[in-house]
C-alpha positions, -999 to +999 in steps of 0.1 A: +143-593-018+156-567+007+135-539-008+104-561-007+109-569+031+115-532+038+083-523+019+062-549+040+077-537+073+069-500+064+032-511+057+030-529+090+043-498+108+017-477+091-011-500+102+003-502+137+004-464+139-032-461+126-044-486+152-028-466+180-043-433+167-077-450+167-073-461+203-060-427+214-090-411+197-113-432+216-128-448+186-149-480+190-131-512+177-158-539+171-152-575+184-157-595+153-172-630+152-185-650+181-152-666+194-141-650+226-170-626+230-188-647+257-178-633+291-188-628+327-186-602+353-158-610+379-168-589+408-198-577+427-219-545+424-203-531+392-220-501+374-229-503+338-222-469+321-238-452+291-203-445+276-166-456+281-157-439+314-168-430+349-178-396+337-208-411+319-239-418+338-253-453+346-277-473+325-310-471+341-338-496+347-375-485+349-363-450+345-346-444+379-326-476+391-290-477+383-281-511+368-253-529+387-241-563+377-227-591+400-202-619+398-212-645+374-235-624+352-232-635+316-224-606+291-215-605+255-187-582+245-194-565+212-167-537+211-138-522+231-131-485+235-102-466+252-117-443+279-104-409+289-092-426+322-067-446+302-086-479+307-101-502+281-139-502+284-160-531+269-193-524+253-215-552+266-249-568+259-266-584+288-300-595+302-315-576+332-349-586+347-356-602+313-347-572+291-318-571+267-296-541+277-264-525+262-237-504+281-202-501+290-180-518+319-143-513+325-124-543+310-108-554+342-142-563+357-149-587+328-133-621+322-138-641+289-152-676+293-127-690+268-128-724+252-154-744+272-164-770+246-162-798+271-186-780+295-210-772+267-211-809+259-218-816+296-248-791+296-262-808+265-259-842+281-277-829+311-305-817+289-303-780+296-322-759+270-300-736+248-316-706+265-301-717+299-267-725+287-249-691+283-258-682+319-247-716+333-213-714+314-207-680+330-217-690+365-196-722+362-165-702+350-170-676+377-171-703+404-137-716+392-155-749+385-166-754+421-203-752+415-219-782+398-250-775+379-274-804+374-307-805+355-339-811+374-364-822+349-399-814+363-418-829+334-444-801+340-459-780+313-451-743+317-487-731+311-501-756+335-476-746+362-482-709+356-520-714+358-516-731+391-491-706+406-512-676+394-543-688+413-557-657+431-542-653+466-514-678+461-488-654+448-485-621+468-464-590+463-453-565+490-466-530+487-431-516+482-428-532+448-439-515+415-477-513+411-472-525+375-464-559+389-497-562+407-527-582+393-557-564+378-577-596+377-612-597+392-609-601+429-575-584+430-583-550+416-613-528+416-614-509+383-642-486+394-622-472+422-586-479+410-577-497+442-561-530+448-573-555+474-550-563+502-549-601+508-527-594+539-518-560+553-495-545+528-496-575+503-513-576+470-519-602+443-490-605+418-499-603+381-496-633+359-465-617+342-449-612+376-455-648+385-441-660+352-409-640+358-402-654+393-413-688+383-389-689+354-356-706+365-337-685+340-345-654+360-322-668+388-293-676+365-278-641+360-258-640+392-256-654+427-293-656+429-289-691+415-281-702+451-319-705+453-313-738+435-285-750+459-294-786+470-301-785+507-299-823+510-265-840+519-236-829+498-206-852+500-185-828+480-182-805+511-148-809+527-138-803+563-116-774+553-145-757+534-168-761+565-142-748+587-140-717+564-177-711+569-175-713+607-141-697+609-152-666+628-175-684+651-158-686+685-179-716+695-170-737+664-144-761+678-127-788+656-150-814+673-181-794+664-170-790+628-168-828+625-202-832+641-218-808+616-205-830+588-217-862+605-251-848+614-256-836+578-248-871+564-271-888+589-300-864+584-294-859+546-290-822+549-261-802+534-237-793+562-230-760+546-268-752+549-267-763+585-236-742+593-251-711+575-284-715+594-266-720+627-246-688+622-278-669+614-296-682+644-271-681+673-245-656+659-207-660+658-199-649+694-198-670+726-232-686+733-244-712+757-266-726+729-234-741+714-214-746+746-242-760+768-268-743+789-270-758+824-305-765+838-317-775+872-315-812+864-277-810+863-273-814+827-264-790+798-286-786+768-278-774+733-299-758+705-280-746+674-310-736+653-331-719+679-358-745+674-387-738+697-373-704+706-403-682+704-428-664+727-424-650+762-398-625+775-369-649+768-374-668+736-339-682+738-346-699+771-378-714+756-355-729+729-334-744+756-365-759+773-375-774+740-340-789+738-345-805+773-378-819+761-360-835+731-331-848+752-304-826+734-279-830+763-249-833+739-238-810+710-241-838+686-277-848+697-288-811+692-271-810+658-287-843+646-321-835+661-322-800+647-310-813+612-338-839+612-363-813+622-352-790+594-352-819+569-386-833+578-407-805+568-395-800+533-362-814+523-371-851+529-403-845+509-384-836+478-385-798+481-348-798+486-340-763+472-352-728+483-369-725+449-388-759+453-400-747+487-417-717+471-426-734+438-434-770+446-426-787+412-416-819+429-435-851+424-451-850+459-481-826+464-472-808+433-481-770+435-492-776+471-473-775+505-455-743+495-434-724+521-446-689+513-470-668+494-444-641+488-437-644+451-401-631+456-393-656+485-369-679+466-355-650+446-346-628+475-337-658+496-312-670+471-297-635+468-294-632+506-277-665+509-253-655+481-245-623+500-238-643+531-215-666+512-197-638+496-193-619+529-177-649+546-155-658+516-174-690+508-177-686+471-150-712+465-171-738+484-183-770+464-220-766+457-245-787+439-271-765+421-301-782+409-318-761+382-355-769+372-365-773+336-402-771+325-416-781+292-428-756+265-413-726+282-416-692+265-386-675+247-383-650+276-401-636+306-398-600+318-405-583+350-433-558+344-424-521+347-444-489+349-428-474+317-415-487+286-381-504+288-358-498+259-340-528+247-309-535+226-316-552+192-287-569+173-281-555+138-298-575+111-275-602+097-268-604+060-296-621+042-290-658+035-294-672+000-329-686-009-330-723-001-339-747-030-377-756-028-384-787-009-408-810-029-420-827+004-421-799+030-426-806+066-458-792+082-452-755+092-445-749+128-472-728+146-461-699+168-482-686+198-472-649+194-498-637+218-488-659+249-450-657+240-453-619+243-475-620+273-504-601+254-541-605+257-565-614+227-602-609+228-623-608+197-594-600+175-585-570+198-549-573+211-539-556+244-514-558+271-488-537+255-465-517+277-474-480+274-449-461+252-436-491+233-423-481+199-435-500+169-400-511+159-395-527+194-429-546+190-417-559+156-383-570+172-401-588+200-422-608+174-392-616+154-375-629+186-402-655+187-400-663+149-372-646+129-388-656+097-421-638+104-431-608+082-446-581+105-464-550+094-483-523+114-507-500+097-530-472+108-559-462+085-545-483+058-509-468+058-477-482+072-467-469+106-432-457+112-409-478+134-404-448+158-442-443+163-457-456+195-479-487+195-514-471+197-551-480+198-566-487+164-534-499+147-536-531+128-509-557+134-503-582+108-481-612+112-474-636+083-454-668+087-453-703+070-484-713+089-506-685+078-515-648+084-527-633+117-543-600+119-550-581+152-563-547+161-543-530+190-559-515+221-539-495+245-562-489+275-566-451+282-554-441+247-589-432+234-576-411+204-551-435+190-518-416+195-502-441+219-503-418+249-526-411+277-532-374+280-557-346+281-568-354+245-580-387+257-600-370+285-617-348+258-625-378+234-641-397+263-660-366+275-674-360+240-685-397+238-704-394+272-721-361+261-730-376+227-712-351+205-687-377+193-689-415+193-661-438+201-663-473+185-644-505+179-608-504+194-612-468+205-643-476+225-624-506+241-596-484+251-620-461+270-638-490+288-618-487+320-644-499+344-663-529+331-678-527+295-691-492+296-677-458+289-687-437+319-676-411+343-653-436+359-634-438+327-627-400+330-616-405+366-592-433+356-576-412+329-573-382+352-556-403+379-532-416+354-522-383+341-518-370+377-497-401+385-518-412+414-531-445+398-515-456+365-539-473+341-529-510+339-526-525+304-546-558+307 
């Protein structure tokens, strides 16, 4: 018996020693199974590295932007590795701007979500789609349970909403954003000159794909941007102590005023937190007569906490006080209540009670109309800015109600368009499951809309809209993310194309599923010779066609039609501008 125990202990010691050696050698230890792998980032502005240590570079987005993640971002831990700095580093999979990425983050910046079966049951009861739930679980855990997420079921069809929000001129994009996010629709872009129309100085029409990304509520659930869904109507969960924390550094915020903020919010049906943050932004935190009373010639003091009417002239603030006099705001409470009702009346009282709904009116009243801004990023950036204000003022522990919209028939994913191909992480193929027994009474096969799910364009069996430089294996993975049971083949001139090859003009894409077989011919605009690139060889092919020494036909002719339906000198100019980098050819 003693010899047996000694032998077992010796084996355990050997195994322990081997594990230590593995860690010291910096080898990757996979995290097996799904239990415990769901986690969230627990701090703000944390770099994602290409390897386990600060000596490695950062993972990039669109070729140049370092990816940093923020508190509440959902991540999936797939491995752990000891770095040269002595820390454990987690290899994580996460979604950034709609793209699935992989990288490394130091373990102390990541917290496992743990057993949250009760909360997952709550999300199911609310009716949140499964595609929302990992992000909501992470945000809820990161808030310490202080943020209450509720489902706002719009009842709207995704395609109908996207059609309305993509109406030319309704969704604009500032000039500073990537040109790949601009629309190339007629009226927004002149293909003969390669120039975009300015709807306002410095503002261009956003592409349908860009609108889809900013319209998709899931795009806001990766971090504090979700504050765009904060209910701006009255929130009874807000406590006096929490409001005092919000206004803690405001020298004008007396205990009496804090009580008045709460009461005015209740009476006007506006969140007192929203009122407090707005007042801080409008009149600042220092001493101000706007809060303590501005004496006028009638012997009374007037108050204006939100600078309503404060515009024009050499002294806008004084104009705001004159507005307060006109409204009779001669006590602090009258000014708070009057200002709150003013703020509520325009949008909140009409059902547009979140920043998101003020930009995308999915409410029951004047649906798709009465929208606060044409800036497509208004709600996204507004949510982010508000989160930054909350974080800066130690307000992340405040009770918030976050109302997240749900639309019908949403796509599997939406992605922010980029100028270059964005490499994505793909999970290893699982072990094949045993063949099921044949069903004598099969259900009708589900039909998948591959073209729209992948934001592609189909015209006369020609498929376009691919991101330039996309590898064939990535296209196949994207199709399988829509239907994992689909059989996908890509051929060129009758032979299978390697997965590492680029999606190119003339390739034939075949998708076979339970509902049938779909065959498309790929078109990459500007790629007139079918190598998946836009280069001098394409200039030569187009030039020969124009001179009549070589004819482009079929998909190759389409790829060269860069200004209308003809191959002309403007096609040569467009390819030349693309090569020089002055006007990238947009894949439409």
